[in-house]
C-alpha positions as CSV (number, residue, x, y, z in Angstrom):
1,X,103.9,113.7,87.9
2,X,101.7,110.8,87.1
3,X,98.9,111.2,84.6
4,X,96.1,108.9,83.4
5,X,96.0,107.8,79.8
6,X,93.8,105.5,77.8
7,X,96.2,102.7,77.0
8,X,95.5,100.3,74.2
9,X,96.3,96.7,75.4
10,X,96.6,94.0,72.8
11,X,97.3,90.3,73.4
12,X,98.2,88.2,70.4
13,X,98.4,84.4,70.0
14,X,102.2,83.7,69.9
15,X,101.7,81.2,67.0
16,X,99.3,83.1,64.7
17,X,100.0,86.7,65.7
18,X,96.3,87.4,65.8
19,X,94.4,88.9,68.8
20,X,93.5,86.2,71.3
21,X,90.7,86.3,73.9
22,X,92.1,86.3,77.4
23,X,91.4,87.0,81.1
24,X,93.2,90.1,82.2
25,X,93.8,92.1,85.4
26,X,95.9,95.2,85.8
27,X,96.1,96.7,89.4
28,X,98.3,99.0,91.4
29,X,100.6,97.8,94.1
30,X,97.9,99.0,96.5
31,X,95.4,96.5,94.9
32,X,93.4,99.1,93.1
33,X,91.9,97.5,90.0
34,X,91.9,99.2,86.6
35,X,89.2,97.7,84.4
36,X,89.0,97.9,80.6
37,X,86.6,100.5,79.3
38,X,83.1,99.0,79.2
39,X,83.9,96.9,82.4
40,X,83.0,98.0,85.9
41,X,85.5,98.4,88.7
42,X,83.1,96.4,90.9
43,X,80.3,94.0,89.8
44,X,77.8,91.6,91.5
45,X,78.9,88.1,92.4
46,X,75.6,86.5,93.4
47,X,73.8,83.7,91.6
48,X,72.2,84.9,88.4
49,X,73.4,88.5,89.0
50,X,74.7,89.9,85.6
51,X,76.8,86.8,85.0
52,X,79.5,87.1,82.3
53,X,82.3,89.3,81.0
54,X,84.3,89.3,84.2
55,X,85.1,87.1,87.1
56,X,86.0,87.5,90.8
57,X,88.6,84.9,92.0
58,X,91.3,85.0,94.6
59,X,89.7,88.2,96.0
60,X,90.5,89.9,92.7
61,X,88.4,91.4,89.9
62,X,89.3,90.3,86.4
63,X,87.9,91.0,83.0
64,X,87.5,89.0,79.8
65,X,88.6,90.7,76.5
66,X,88.6,89.6,72.9
67,X,92.4,90.3,72.6
68,X,92.3,94.0,72.7
69,X,90.9,96.8,74.9
70,X,91.6,100.3,76.2
71,X,92.3,100.8,79.9
72,X,92.7,104.1,81.7
73,X,96.1,103.7,83.5
74,X,98.4,105.9,85.4
75,X,101.9,106.6,84.2
76,X,105.1,106.5,86.2
77,X,103.8,104.0,88.9
78,X,104.3,100.2,89.1
79,X,101.3,98.2,87.9
80,X,100.8,94.5,88.4
81,X,99.6,92.8,85.2
82,X,98.2,89.3,84.8
83,X,97.0,87.7,81.6
84,X,95.8,84.1,81.3
85,X,94.2,81.8,78.8
86,X,93.5,78.5,80.6
87,X,95.9,75.8,81.7
88,X,97.2,75.0,78.2
89,X,98.8,78.4,77.9
90,X,101.7,80.0,79.9
91,X,100.3,82.9,81.9
92,X,101.8,86.3,81.7
93,X,102.6,87.9,85.1
94,X,104.8,91.0,85.4
95,X,105.1,94.4,86.9
96,X,105.0,97.2,84.4
97,X,105.5,101.0,84.7
98,X,104.2,103.2,81.9
99,X,106.3,105.9,80.5
100,X,105.0,109.4,79.9
101,X,102.8,109.4,76.8
102,X,103.0,105.6,76.5
103,X,99.7,104.6,74.9
104,X,100.2,100.9,74.1
105,X,101.0,97.5,75.7
106,X,101.6,94.5,73.5
107,X,101.9,90.9,74.7
108,X,102.2,87.5,73.0
109,X,100.6,84.5,74.8
110,X,101.7,81.0,73.9
111,X,100.9,77.4,74.6
112,X,103.1,75.0,76.6
113,X,106.5,74.3,75.2
114,X,105.6,70.6,75.2
115,X,103.2,70.6,72.2
116,X,102.2,67.0,72.7
117,X,99.8,68.2,75.4
118,X,98.1,70.5,73.0
119,X,96.2,67.6,71.6
120,X,93.4,67.6,74.2
121,X,89.9,68.9,73.8
122,X,88.6,70.9,76.7
123,X,84.9,71.2,77.4
124,X,82.8,72.7,80.2
125,X,79.9,70.3,80.8
126,X,77.7,72.9,82.5
127,X,77.2,76.6,83.2
128,X,74.1,78.8,83.6
129,X,72.8,82.4,83.1
130,X,75.5,83.6,80.7
131,X,74.4,85.1,77.4
132,X,75.6,82.8,74.6
133,X,77.9,85.6,73.3
134,X,79.4,86.1,76.7
135,X,79.9,82.3,77.1
136,X,81.7,82.3,73.7
137,X,84.1,85.1,74.8
138,X,84.8,83.4,78.1
139,X,85.3,80.0,76.5
140,X,87.9,81.4,74.1
141,X,89.6,83.2,77.0
142,X,89.7,80.0,79.2
143,X,91.0,77.7,76.4
144,X,87.7,75.8,76.0
145,X,86.7,74.2,72.8
146,X,83.0,73.8,73.7
147,X,80.6,75.0,76.4
148,X,77.3,73.5,77.6
149,X,75.1,76.5,78.5
150,X,72.1,75.1,80.3
151,X,68.7,76.8,80.7
152,X,67.5,76.3,84.2
153,X,64.4,77.5,86.1
154,X,65.1,80.5,88.4
155,X,62.6,82.3,90.5
156,X,63.0,86.0,90.1
157,X,61.8,88.5,92.7
158,X,60.4,91.5,90.9
159,X,60.2,95.1,92.2
160,X,56.4,94.8,91.8
161,X,56.5,92.3,94.7
162,X,55.7,89.2,92.7
163,X,58.0,86.2,92.4
164,X,58.2,85.3,88.7
165,X,59.4,81.9,87.5
166,X,61.9,82.4,84.7
167,X,64.1,80.2,82.6
168,X,67.1,82.2,81.3
169,X,68.4,81.0,77.9
170,X,65.5,78.7,77.1
171,X,64.7,80.8,74.0
172,X,68.4,80.4,72.9
173,X,68.1,76.6,73.0
174,X,70.2,75.1,70.2
175,X,70.5,71.4,71.2
176,X,72.7,69.6,68.7
177,X,73.9,72.8,66.9
178,X,75.8,75.7,68.3
179,X,73.9,78.8,69.4
180,X,77.1,80.8,68.7
181,X,80.5,79.4,68.0
182,X,81.6,76.9,70.7
183,X,78.4,77.3,72.8
184,X,75.6,74.7,72.9
185,X,72.4,75.6,74.8
186,X,70.6,72.7,76.3
187,X,68.6,72.2,79.5
188,X,69.0,71.5,83.2
189,X,66.4,69.5,85.1
190,X,65.9,69.1,88.8
191,X,63.8,67.7,91.6
192,X,64.6,69.0,95.1
193,X,65.1,65.5,96.6
194,X,65.4,63.0,93.8
195,X,68.2,64.6,91.9
196,X,69.5,66.9,89.1
197,X,70.3,66.1,85.5
198,X,71.9,67.9,82.6
199,X,70.4,66.8,79.3
200,X,72.8,67.5,76.4
201,X,72.7,67.2,72.6
202,X,68.9,66.9,72.4
203,X,67.3,68.1,69.2
204,X,64.6,70.0,71.1
205,X,63.9,70.8,74.8
206,X,62.4,68.3,77.1
207,X,59.6,69.4,79.5
208,X,59.0,69.8,82.4
209,X,62.3,71.3,83.6
210,X,61.3,70.7,87.3
211,X,58.9,68.8,89.4
212,X,58.4,68.4,93.1
213,X,58.8,72.0,94.2
214,X,56.3,73.7,96.4
215,X,53.7,74.3,93.7
216,X,54.4,71.1,91.9
217,X,53.5,67.4,92.5
218,X,55.9,64.5,92.2
219,X,54.0,63.0,89.2
220,X,57.1,62.6,87.1
221,X,60.5,60.9,87.3
222,X,64.1,61.5,86.4
223,X,63.8,58.3,84.4
224,X,61.3,60.0,82.1
225,X,63.8,62.7,81.4
226,X,66.5,60.1,80.7
227,X,64.4,58.1,78.3
228,X,63.3,61.2,76.4
229,X,66.9,62.4,76.2
230,X,68.1,59.1,74.8
231,X,65.3,59.0,72.2
232,X,66.6,62.3,71.0
233,X,70.2,60.9,70.8
234,X,71.2,63.0,73.8
235,X,73.6,62.5,76.8
236,X,72.4,62.4,80.4
237,X,74.8,63.7,83.1
238,X,74.1,63.4,86.8
239,X,74.9,66.7,88.5
240,X,75.3,67.8,92.1
241,X,75.5,64.1,93.1
242,X,75.7,63.4,96.8
243,X,75.5,66.9,98.0
244,X,74.0,67.2,101.5
245,X,71.4,69.7,100.3
246,X,70.2,67.2,97.7
247,X,67.5,65.8,100.1
248,X,68.2,62.1,99.6
249,X,71.6,60.4,99.3
250,X,71.7,59.5,95.6
251,X,68.0,59.9,95.2
252,X,66.3,58.6,92.1
253,X,69.4,59.6,90.1
254,X,71.3,56.7,91.8
255,X,68.5,54.3,90.8
256,X,68.7,55.5,87.2
257,X,72.5,55.2,87.2
258,X,72.1,51.5,88.3
259,X,69.6,51.0,85.5
260,X,71.9,52.4,82.9
261,X,69.8,55.4,82.2
262,X,72.6,57.9,83.1
263,X,75.6,58.3,80.9
264,X,78.1,60.2,83.1
265,X,78.5,61.8,86.5
266,X,79.9,65.4,86.9
267,X,82.5,66.9,89.2
268,X,81.9,70.7,89.4
269,X,83.7,73.7,90.8
270,X,81.4,74.4,93.7
271,X,82.7,73.6,97.2
272,X,81.4,70.4,98.8
273,X,80.7,69.6,102.4
274,X,81.4,65.9,101.7
275,X,84.0,64.3,99.4
276,X,82.8,63.2,96.0
277,X,85.3,60.5,95.3
278,X,84.3,57.9,97.9
279,X,80.7,58.0,96.7
280,X,81.7,57.7,93.0
281,X,84.2,54.8,93.8
282,X,81.4,53.0,95.7
283,X,79.2,53.2,92.5
284,X,82.1,51.8,90.4
285,X,82.8,49.1,93.0
286,X,79.1,48.1,92.6
287,X,79.7,47.6,88.9
288,X,78.0,50.7,87.7
289,X,79.8,52.0,84.6
290,X,79.7,55.7,85.1
291,X,82.4,57.9,83.4
292,X,83.2,61.3,84.8
293,X,82.9,64.7,83.2
294,X,84.1,68.1,84.6
295,X,81.9,71.2,84.6
296,X,82.3,74.5,86.3
297,X,78.6,74.7,87.2
298,X,79.2,78.5,86.8
299,X,76.1,80.4,87.9
300,X,77.8,83.6,89.2
301,X,80.8,85.8,88.6
302,X,82.5,84.0,91.5
303,X,83.2,80.9,89.3
304,X,85.4,80.9,86.2
305,X,84.1,79.1,83.2
306,X,86.2,76.0,82.8
307,X,87.0,76.1,86.5
308,X,86.5,72.3,86.2
309,X,86.5,70.9,82.7
310,X,86.3,67.7,80.7
311,X,89.4,66.7,78.7
312,X,89.2,64.2,75.8
313,X,91.7,63.1,73.2
314,X,91.7,65.4,70.1
315,X,91.8,62.6,67.6
316,X,88.4,61.4,68.6
317,X,86.8,64.8,69.3
318,X,86.7,67.3,66.5
319,X,82.9,68.1,66.7
320,X,80.4,68.5,69.5
321,X,78.6,65.3,68.5
322,X,82.0,63.4,68.6
323,X,82.5,64.8,72.0
324,X,79.2,63.4,73.1
325,X,80.2,59.9,71.8
326,X,83.6,60.2,73.5
327,X,81.9,60.8,76.8
328,X,79.6,57.8,76.1
329,X,82.7,55.7,75.6
330,X,84.3,56.9,78.8
331,X,87.5,58.4,77.4
332,X,87.4,61.5,79.7
333,X,89.3,63.3,82.3
334,X,87.9,65.8,84.8
335,X,90.3,68.5,85.7
336,X,90.7,72.0,87.1
337,X,94.1,72.5,85.4
338,X,96.4,69.4,85.3
339,X,96.5,67.4,82.1
340,X,96.3,63.6,82.2
341,X,96.5,60.8,79.7
342,X,96.7,57.0,80.0
343,X,97.4,53.8,78.1
344,X,96.7,50.1,78.6
345,X,99.5,47.8,77.3
346,X,100.7,50.8,75.3
347,X,97.4,51.6,73.7
348,X,96.2,55.1,74.6
349,X,92.8,55.9,76.0
350,X,91.5,52.4,76.2
351,X,88.4,52.0,78.3
352,X,88.3,48.3,78.8
353,X,90.6,45.3,78.6
354,X,90.1,41.5,78.9
355,X,92.8,39.3,80.4
356,X,93.2,35.6,80.6
357,X,95.1,33.2,82.9
358,X,95.4,35.9,85.5
359,X,97.7,38.0,83.3
360,X,98.5,41.4,84.7
361,X,97.4,44.7,83.1
362,X,100.1,47.2,82.2
363,X,98.7,50.6,83.1
364,X,100.7,53.8,82.4
365,X,99.7,57.4,82.8
366,X,101.4,60.8,82.3
367,X,100.5,64.2,83.7
368,X,101.5,67.8,83.2
369,X,100.6,70.8,85.3
370,X,101.5,74.5,85.5
371,X,101.2,74.2,89.2
372,X,102.8,71.9,91.8
373,X,101.3,68.4,92.1
374,X,101.7,66.6,95.4
375,X,100.6,63.1,94.5
376,X,100.2,61.2,91.2
377,X,98.4,57.9,91.7
378,X,96.9,54.9,90.0
379,X,93.8,53.5,91.6
380,X,92.4,49.9,91.4
381,X,88.9,49.3,92.7
382,X,89.2,52.5,94.8
383,X,92.6,51.7,96.4
384,X,95.9,53.4,95.6
385,X,98.2,50.7,94.0
386,X,101.0,53.0,92.8
387,X,102.1,56.6,93.6
388,X,104.8,58.9,92.2
389,X,105.9,62.5,92.4
390,X,107.2,62.4,88.8
391,X,105.3,63.1,85.6
392,X,104.9,59.5,84.5
393,X,103.8,56.4,86.4
394,X,103.4,52.8,85.3
395,X,102.3,49.6,87.0
396,X,101.5,46.0,86.2
397,X,98.5,44.9,88.2
398,X,96.3,41.8,88.4
399,X,92.5,42.0,88.9
400,X,91.5,38.3,88.7
401,X,87.9,39.1,89.8
402,X,87.6,42.1,87.5
403,X,87.1,45.7,88.4
404,X,88.5,49.1,87.3
405,X,91.6,51.2,87.1
406,X,92.0,55.0,87.0
407,X,94.7,57.6,87.3
408,X,94.5,60.8,89.4
409,X,96.7,63.6,90.5
410,X,96.1,66.2,93.2
411,X,97.4,68.8,95.6
412,X,96.0,70.2,98.8
413,X,96.7,73.7,97.5
414,X,94.4,75.6,95.2
415,X,95.0,76.7,91.7
416,X,95.8,80.4,91.0
417,X,93.6,80.2,87.9
418,X,90.8,78.1,89.3
419,X,90.9,78.4,93.1
420,X,87.4,77.0,93.6
421,X,88.5,73.5,94.6
422,X,92.0,72.1,95.3
423,X,94.1,71.2,92.3
424,X,93.2,67.8,90.8
425,X,92.6,65.7,87.7
426,X,91.0,62.3,87.5
427,X,90.4,59.9,84.6
428,X,87.2,57.9,84.0
429,X,87.5,54.2,85.0
430,X,89.1,51.6,82.7
431,X,87.3,48.4,83.1
432,X,89.1,45.1,83.5
433,X,87.2,41.9,82.6
434,X,83.8,41.9,84.3
435,X,82.5,44.8,86.3
436,X,83.2,43.4,89.7
437,X,80.5,43.9,92.4
438,X,81.7,44.5,95.9
439,X,79.2,43.1,98.4
440,X,79.7,46.0,100.8
441,X,79.2,48.6,98.0
442,X,76.1,46.8,96.8
443,X,74.6,46.5,100.3
444,X,75.2,50.2,100.9
445,X,73.4,51.1,97.6
446,X,70.5,48.8,98.5
447,X,70.0,50.8,101.7
448,X,69.9,54.0,99.7
449,X,67.3,52.5,97.4
450,X,65.2,51.7,100.4
451,X,65.5,55.3,101.6
452,X,64.2,56.4,98.2
453,X,61.3,53.9,98.4
454,X,60.4,55.2,101.9
455,X,60.4,58.8,100.6
456,X,58.0,57.7,97.8
457,X,55.7,56.0,100.2
458,X,55.7,58.6,102.9
459,X,56.7,62.0,101.5
460,X,56.0,62.1,97.8
461,X,52.9,64.1,96.7
462,X,51.2,62.2,93.9
463,X,48.0,63.1,92.2
464,X,48.3,60.1,89.8
465,X,48.6,56.7,91.5
466,X,50.4,55.2,88.4
467,X,53.2,57.7,88.7
468,X,53.9,56.6,92.2
469,X,53.8,53.0,91.1
470,X,56.2,53.8,88.3
471,X,58.7,55.3,90.7
472,X,58.4,52.2,93.0
473,X,58.9,49.9,90.0
474,X,62.2,51.7,89.3
475,X,63.3,50.9,92.8
476,X,62.4,47.3,92.2
477,X,64.4,47.2,89.0
478,X,67.5,48.7,90.5
479,X,67.4,46.2,93.3
480,X,67.1,43.3,90.8
481,X,70.0,44.8,88.7
482,X,72.3,44.9,91.7
483,X,71.4,41.3,92.5
484,X,72.2,40.0,89.1
485,X,75.6,38.3,88.4
486,X,78.3,40.6,87.1
C-alpha cells in the first residue's frame, strides 16, 4: 500500500559535487503536482501577483530550489521527474518509483559535453516585481550570470477602494553594484505612446519614471532619460519596440535611436502580434547601429527568468560593467536557448570590418542547441545569403556599398524550457564598411517621424511650450540625420 513520505531531494553540480539551484517538477502520471515544502500546489500567474519562487510553463507548475528540498511524495507509484538548469545544462527527465521507506533522491546535473560552449555569459536584460533574493535564486537555477531587475510604476488597487501608484523594488535600487549576488536593480521608464526604455548601470535613479499617463502631462522626453543615463555612464535599451499597443509605430524611441541616444534594442519573451525582425532589419538598413539584447520581460509567474537572454563571450564579460561595455560594442546574441558564435575572417566576435577593392568578407558561424533547429542562416542587409541544417555555416560575401551581416537560427516549434516564443537565436549586426542607407528604409522611417510630429502637434498635452518645441526639434534632428551621407 502506498504511503506519503517527506523525501529529501538533492541536486548537485556534476563538476563540483555541491548543491546547485535548479527548476524542478515532480508529478504523478495523472498530472498531479507535488511541490516542495514551502511551495504552493497552485499559485497566481497574473502580472505582479506574488512573482517569484515558481513558474507556470507548458501548463505545468514548477518550483525553484537552491539544490535541496523536501517533498511529500507517495511510495510505490510511478512519478515523473524533471530537473533543469537553463540551456547550458543537460536536463534530467525520468520516471521514478519510490520504494517503501525511501527518504532520499540524489541527482547530479552537468553541463554540455562540448565544454567549448560553456564560455558564454548569459544575462537577462529585464525583469520586474521579483524580490532581489528570488531573482538571485531563479538566476542560478536558469544558468544566468547577471539579471537586470527593473523598478517600474504599477498602479495597485487596494481593498480600501483607492488606486495607489507603487514602484516595486525602487528602494532596492543598486545601479552599478549588485543588490544581491547576480542581481542589479535599475529602472524602467515609459510613455504610453512615445515608448519604453530600460536604463541600466546608472549610479542613481533617474526621475520621473513615467510621463504622459492620464494624470500626467507630456512635458518630458525619452531623450531626457537617455541623456541623463549616459551622463551616469549607463546603458539605454529600447523595450517593447513596435508592439501594436505602443500607440505610435516606433514613437520617440525611434527618433532617439536615429540620433544615437539608444544603445540597444530588446527582444523579450512576451508574444507579439507583429514580427520584430522586419522592423529591426529596417532600422539597420537605414544605417542605425542598434545591437540586440535578450530579456525575458518577466512580470508574472507565466514567464521564466531567462526565457530570452543575452549571450556574450566570456573573455570580455567577467563583471557587470564589462557586460555593459560588451553590449555597447555589439558583441551580443539574443536567444531563448540555442547558442551562437561568429567570426569574420577567422577572428571571433568582430563587430565591424573594412574591405578594399570589393574584397569578399568571410563570415562563419556555429550553433549548438538542446532542441531541434530547422534553419541556420546568415543574413546580409536583411536577406538570407546562406542556409544550412548543420551546426556550422560559412560564406564569402561582397557588400560593395556597405551594410551588415548577422547569423540566426530558428524553429517553428517552441522550447520545452522556454515555450514563450518559438526557438531562436540571433546575433547583433556586424557592420561592413559604411552603414549603408536603403532609400526605402529611410523613407519609411521618415513617414514614422512625421507621425510622431503630428502626435506632438495634435495630441500631446503640454503645459510648457518649450517642452513641445524640444520634442519637435528632436524630430527635425532625426530627419536631418537620415538625410546625411552614410
